[in-house]
C-alpha positions as CSV (number, residue, x, y, z in Angstrom):
1,X,31.0,-0.3,-13.7
2,X,31.4,-3.3,-11.9
3,X,31.9,-1.5,-8.6
4,X,28.0,-1.2,-8.0
5,X,27.3,-5.1,-7.8
6,X,29.7,-5.7,-5.4
7,X,27.4,-5.7,-2.7
8,X,25.2,-8.0,-4.8
9,X,27.9,-10.6,-5.8
10,X,26.8,-13.2,-3.5
11,X,23.4,-13.1,-4.8
12,X,24.4,-13.0,-8.6
13,X,26.8,-15.9,-8.1
14,X,23.7,-17.9,-6.3
15,X,21.5,-17.0,-9.0
16,X,23.8,-18.1,-11.5
17,X,24.8,-21.2,-9.9
18,X,20.9,-21.8,-9.5
19,X,20.2,-20.9,-13.1
20,X,22.5,-23.4,-14.7
21,X,21.3,-26.2,-12.4
22,X,17.8,-25.7,-13.3
23,X,18.6,-25.4,-16.9
24,X,20.1,-28.9,-17.1
25,X,17.7,-30.2,-14.3
26,X,14.3,-28.6,-15.9
27,X,15.3,-27.3,-19.4
28,X,14.0,-24.0,-18.4
29,X,16.9,-21.3,-18.9
30,X,16.9,-20.2,-15.4
31,X,14.9,-17.1,-16.1
32,X,12.3,-18.0,-13.3
33,X,15.3,-17.5,-11.0
34,X,17.3,-14.7,-13.0
35,X,14.2,-12.4,-13.8
36,X,13.2,-11.9,-9.7
37,X,17.2,-11.5,-8.6
38,X,17.9,-9.0,-11.9
39,X,14.6,-6.9,-11.2
40,X,15.5,-6.7,-7.4
41,X,19.1,-5.7,-8.1
42,X,17.8,-2.9,-10.8
43,X,15.5,-1.5,-8.5
44,X,17.6,-1.1,-5.7
45,X,19.6,1.0,-8.0
46,X,16.7,3.3,-8.1
47,X,15.4,2.3,-11.6
48,X,11.6,2.5,-11.8
49,X,9.8,-1.0,-11.7
50,X,8.4,-0.8,-15.2
51,X,11.9,-0.1,-16.6
52,X,13.8,-2.7,-14.0
53,X,11.2,-5.5,-15.2
54,X,11.8,-4.6,-18.9
55,X,15.7,-4.8,-18.3
56,X,15.4,-7.7,-16.2
57,X,13.5,-9.8,-19.0
58,X,16.1,-8.8,-21.5
59,X,19.1,-9.4,-19.5
60,X,17.7,-13.0,-18.0
61,X,17.0,-14.1,-21.7
62,X,20.5,-12.7,-22.6
63,X,22.2,-14.8,-19.8
64,X,20.2,-18.0,-21.0
65,X,22.2,-18.2,-24.3
66,X,25.6,-19.8,-23.0
67,X,23.8,-21.7,-20.1
68,X,21.2,-23.1,-22.7
69,X,23.7,-24.3,-25.2
70,X,25.8,-26.0,-22.3
71,X,22.5,-27.5,-21.0
72,X,21.3,-28.5,-24.8
73,X,24.7,-30.0,-25.6
74,X,25.1,-32.0,-22.3
75,X,21.4,-33.4,-23.1
76,X,22.1,-33.7,-26.8
77,X,24.9,-36.2,-25.7
78,X,22.6,-38.4,-23.8
79,X,20.0,-38.4,-26.7
80,X,17.1,-36.4,-24.9
81,X,16.9,-33.4,-28.0
82,X,14.4,-34.5,-30.8
83,X,16.0,-32.8,-33.4
84,X,13.0,-33.1,-35.6
85,X,10.9,-31.0,-33.2
86,X,13.8,-28.4,-33.7
87,X,13.7,-28.2,-37.4
88,X,9.6,-28.1,-37.3
89,X,9.5,-25.2,-34.5
90,X,12.2,-22.5,-35.3
91,X,10.3,-20.7,-37.8
92,X,7.3,-20.3,-35.2
93,X,10.0,-19.5,-32.5
94,X,11.5,-16.6,-34.7
95,X,8.1,-15.0,-35.1
96,X,7.1,-15.4,-31.4
97,X,10.3,-14.1,-30.0
98,X,9.9,-11.2,-32.5
99,X,6.6,-9.9,-31.4
100,X,7.2,-10.6,-27.8
101,X,10.5,-8.5,-27.7
102,X,8.9,-5.5,-29.4
103,X,6.3,-5.8,-26.6
104,X,8.8,-5.4,-24.0
105,X,10.5,-2.8,-25.7
106,X,7.9,-0.5,-26.4
107,X,5.1,-1.6,-23.3
108,X,7.1,-1.2,-20.1
109,X,4.3,-1.8,-17.2
110,X,4.4,-3.3,-14.0
111,X,1.9,-5.6,-15.4
112,X,4.4,-7.5,-17.0
113,X,5.7,-8.7,-13.3
114,X,1.7,-10.2,-12.8
115,X,2.1,-11.7,-16.2
116,X,5.2,-13.4,-14.7
117,X,3.8,-14.6,-11.8
118,X,0.4,-15.6,-13.4
119,X,2.2,-17.3,-16.0
120,X,4.3,-19.6,-13.5
121,X,1.1,-20.5,-11.5
122,X,-0.8,-21.7,-14.8
123,X,2.1,-23.8,-15.9
124,X,2.4,-25.2,-12.7
125,X,-1.6,-26.0,-12.3
126,X,-1.4,-27.4,-15.8
127,X,1.2,-30.3,-14.1
128,X,-1.1,-31.0,-11.4
129,X,-4.0,-31.9,-13.4
130,X,-5.0,-35.3,-14.1
131,X,-3.4,-36.8,-17.3
132,X,-6.7,-38.6,-19.0
133,X,-5.1,-38.9,-22.5
134,X,-2.1,-38.4,-24.1
135,X,-1.6,-36.7,-27.7
136,X,1.0,-38.9,-29.2
137,X,2.0,-36.0,-32.1
138,X,0.5,-33.0,-33.1
139,X,-1.2,-33.6,-36.5
140,X,-0.1,-31.1,-39.0
141,X,2.6,-28.5,-39.6
142,X,0.1,-25.4,-38.9
143,X,-0.1,-26.9,-35.5
144,X,3.5,-26.9,-34.8
145,X,3.8,-23.8,-36.1
146,X,1.5,-22.0,-33.8
147,X,2.6,-24.1,-30.5
148,X,6.1,-22.7,-31.7
149,X,5.2,-19.2,-32.0
150,X,3.1,-19.0,-28.5
151,X,5.7,-20.9,-27.0
152,X,8.4,-18.2,-28.4
153,X,5.7,-15.0,-27.5
154,X,4.7,-16.2,-23.9
155,X,8.3,-17.3,-22.9
156,X,9.6,-13.8,-24.1
157,X,7.2,-11.8,-22.1
158,X,8.2,-13.8,-18.9
159,X,12.1,-13.5,-19.5
160,X,12.5,-17.7,-19.8
161,X,13.8,-19.6,-22.3
162,X,11.0,-21.8,-22.9
163,X,11.0,-24.9,-20.8
164,X,8.0,-24.0,-18.5
165,X,5.9,-23.9,-21.5
166,X,8.0,-26.6,-24.0
167,X,8.1,-29.1,-21.1
168,X,4.2,-29.3,-21.0
169,X,3.7,-29.0,-24.8
170,X,6.0,-31.8,-25.3
171,X,5.2,-34.0,-22.7
172,X,1.3,-33.5,-24.8
173,X,2.8,-34.8,-27.9
174,X,4.1,-38.0,-26.0
175,X,7.6,-37.5,-25.2
176,X,9.2,-38.7,-22.2
177,X,9.8,-36.2,-19.5
178,X,13.7,-36.5,-20.4
179,X,13.0,-36.1,-24.1
180,X,11.1,-33.1,-23.3
181,X,13.2,-31.6,-20.8
182,X,16.1,-31.9,-23.3
183,X,14.1,-30.5,-26.2
184,X,13.1,-27.6,-24.4
185,X,16.6,-26.9,-23.3
186,X,17.5,-26.7,-27.2
187,X,14.4,-24.8,-27.8
188,X,14.8,-22.2,-25.1
189,X,18.7,-21.6,-26.5
190,X,16.7,-20.6,-29.8
191,X,14.4,-18.3,-27.9
192,X,16.9,-16.8,-25.7
193,X,19.5,-16.2,-28.9
194,X,16.9,-14.7,-31.1
195,X,15.6,-12.5,-28.4
196,X,19.1,-11.0,-27.4
197,X,19.8,-10.4,-30.9
198,X,16.6,-8.5,-31.4
199,X,17.2,-6.6,-28.0
200,X,20.5,-5.6,-29.0
201,X,19.7,-4.0,-32.5
202,X,16.1,-2.6,-31.6
203,X,15.8,-1.8,-28.0
204,X,17.0,1.7,-26.3
205,X,18.3,1.8,-22.5
206,X,16.1,3.7,-19.8
207,X,16.9,6.9,-18.6
208,X,18.0,6.0,-15.6
209,X,19.9,2.6,-16.7
210,X,23.0,1.8,-14.6
211,X,26.5,2.1,-16.3
212,X,27.2,-0.8,-18.6
213,X,23.9,-1.0,-20.1
214,X,23.3,-1.8,-23.7
215,X,19.8,-1.4,-24.7
216,X,17.7,-3.2,-22.2
217,X,20.7,-5.6,-21.6
218,X,22.2,-4.9,-18.1
219,X,26.0,-6.2,-19.3
220,X,28.0,-6.3,-15.9
221,X,25.5,-8.6,-14.6
222,X,25.5,-10.8,-17.7
223,X,29.3,-11.1,-17.4
224,X,29.1,-12.2,-14.0
225,X,26.2,-14.9,-14.2
226,X,26.7,-16.5,-17.6
227,X,30.1,-18.2,-16.7
228,X,28.9,-19.8,-13.4
229,X,25.5,-20.8,-14.8
230,X,27.0,-22.3,-18.0
231,X,29.6,-24.5,-15.8
232,X,26.5,-25.9,-13.4
233,X,24.4,-26.7,-16.2
234,X,25.8,-30.1,-16.6
235,X,25.5,-30.8,-13.2
236,X,21.5,-30.2,-13.3
237,X,21.7,-32.8,-16.5
238,X,23.2,-35.2,-14.2
239,X,20.5,-34.7,-11.8
240,X,18.1,-35.2,-14.3
241,X,19.5,-38.3,-15.3
242,X,19.3,-40.0,-11.8
243,X,15.7,-38.7,-11.2
244,X,12.5,-40.8,-11.7
245,X,9.9,-39.0,-14.0
246,X,7.3,-38.6,-11.1
247,X,9.8,-36.8,-9.1
248,X,11.2,-34.5,-11.9
249,X,7.6,-33.4,-12.3
250,X,6.9,-32.8,-8.8
251,X,9.8,-31.0,-8.3
252,X,9.1,-29.0,-11.6
253,X,5.5,-27.9,-10.2
254,X,6.8,-26.8,-6.8
255,X,9.5,-24.6,-8.2
256,X,7.0,-22.8,-10.4
257,X,4.8,-22.1,-7.6
258,X,7.5,-21.0,-5.2
259,X,8.5,-18.4,-7.8
260,X,5.3,-17.2,-8.8
261,X,4.7,-16.3,-5.1
262,X,7.7,-14.3,-5.1
263,X,7.2,-12.3,-8.0
264,X,3.7,-11.6,-7.3
265,X,4.4,-10.3,-3.9
266,X,7.0,-8.0,-5.3
267,X,4.5,-6.6,-8.1
268,X,1.9,-5.8,-5.4
269,X,4.2,-4.6,-2.7
């Protein structure tokens, strides 16, 4: 089951370490690195692109569960997690992940690759726009529910833990960059956990899926990536604590644009 992964071990180890650091640094779960890596791995094993993308998204979210747990715990110890947001958002996160999971499971299309790239570009451009005013808090519960549902739904379709959307939303609510990143890491844990459970229960493996696939989740890659990413998440939190807010935002934006360009290229080649 693991023999076919030997040529890819260096890439999987590097992806796991990078995903862990990014989870702690930006609160994004690491999916922006894992999805392209897993997609390349699966297409190399002769899996058609639409099926490879669906499996990459599902496996990425499964990998994010322990990584986000490690990152969230580290942020929680530093008082970066706003628990009130978690209590208000979890019902919407559940609804959004349920809808997104069903789309991935039943609509396997190369357009998901372009969505992934466009998703990251739009989030990055949002970071570059001038911040004219700051909304101190979303006014009522329905707005919290809508924001949480949208974050869960759109994040699942991109195979990310939610920080790419959660950080900008929480910044607009008036949280500091460190609070936004820490709270997004915890929200990403909910998104990844809900989605993984749904995928294990309801998804079915593609006809040409490699050995070791359970539904849309590629278990061998999961077992290699998650221990490494979980160990590296606290390193990202430590770096986060030492960087100024302006530098965090610049690095976050640059990283999103680089990954978006890479995935857009893979989609169109």
